[in-house]
C-alpha positions as CSV (number, residue, x, y, z in Angstrom):
1,M,75.3,-3.7,115.9
2,Y,72.8,-1.6,117.9
3,N,73.5,2.2,117.4
4,D,71.1,4.9,118.5
5,Y,70.8,6.2,115.0
6,Y,69.9,3.0,113.4
7,I,67.4,2.4,116.4
8,R,65.6,5.6,115.6
9,V,65.6,4.9,112.0
10,G,64.1,1.6,112.8
11,Q,61.5,3.2,115.0
12,F,60.5,5.6,112.2
13,F,59.9,2.7,109.7
14,K,58.2,0.6,112.2
15,N,55.6,3.4,112.8
16,K,55.2,3.9,109.1
17,R,54.7,0.0,108.7
18,L,52.1,-0.2,111.4
19,S,50.2,2.9,109.9
20,F,50.1,1.1,106.6
21,N,49.0,-2.1,108.4
22,M,51.7,-4.1,106.7
23,T,53.6,-7.0,108.0
24,Y,57.3,-7.7,107.8
25,E,56.6,-10.2,104.9
26,N,54.6,-7.5,103.0
27,V,57.5,-5.0,103.3
28,G,60.1,-7.6,102.3
29,E,58.2,-8.7,99.3
30,A,57.6,-5.0,98.2
31,L,61.4,-4.4,98.4
32,N,62.5,-7.8,97.1
33,K,64.2,-8.4,100.4
34,S,63.6,-11.0,103.1
35,K,61.3,-10.3,106.1
36,G,64.4,-10.9,108.3
37,W,66.3,-8.1,106.8
38,Y,63.4,-5.7,107.4
39,Y,62.8,-7.0,110.9
40,D,66.5,-6.3,111.7
41,V,66.2,-2.8,110.2
42,E,63.2,-2.0,112.7
43,R,65.3,-3.3,115.5
44,G,68.3,-1.1,114.5
45,K,70.4,-4.3,114.0
46,N,71.0,-3.7,110.2
47,K,72.8,-0.8,108.8
48,I,70.4,0.9,106.4
49,Y,71.9,2.4,103.3
50,L,70.5,5.5,101.5
51,K,69.2,3.5,98.7
52,D,67.3,1.1,101.0
53,A,66.0,4.2,103.2
54,K,64.8,5.8,100.0
55,L,63.0,2.6,98.9
56,L,61.3,2.4,102.3
57,C,60.4,6.1,102.1
58,D,58.8,5.5,98.6
59,L,56.9,2.6,99.9
60,F,55.6,4.5,103.0
61,K,54.8,7.6,101.1
62,C,57.3,9.8,103.2
63,T,60.6,11.7,102.4
64,L,64.1,11.2,103.5
65,S,63.7,14.7,105.2
66,E,60.9,13.4,107.4
67,L,63.1,10.4,108.4
68,Q,66.0,12.8,109.3
69,E,63.7,15.0,111.2
70,Y,62.4,12.0,113.2
71,V,65.9,10.8,113.9
72,D,66.9,14.2,115.1
73,T,64.1,15.0,117.4
74,H,63.0,11.5,118.8
75,P,64.9,9.8,121.6
76,T,65.5,6.1,121.4
77,K,62.9,4.1,123.1
């Protein structure tokens, strides 16, 4: 399922992951999830639930408000 909303969410978290110099594996391990799950989040293939978005925001030292602002203001690449 590729949906513009989830694609933009994935782009936001990809930018954050790269700025923290982390791999898919690093993120998966930090959240106790598989690297494949996180890879699919970045691609917009997985629905991301609020609890997981909050975990990612905590990991990347950002807020849900920043995520929403990004989603609202950035076009899908």
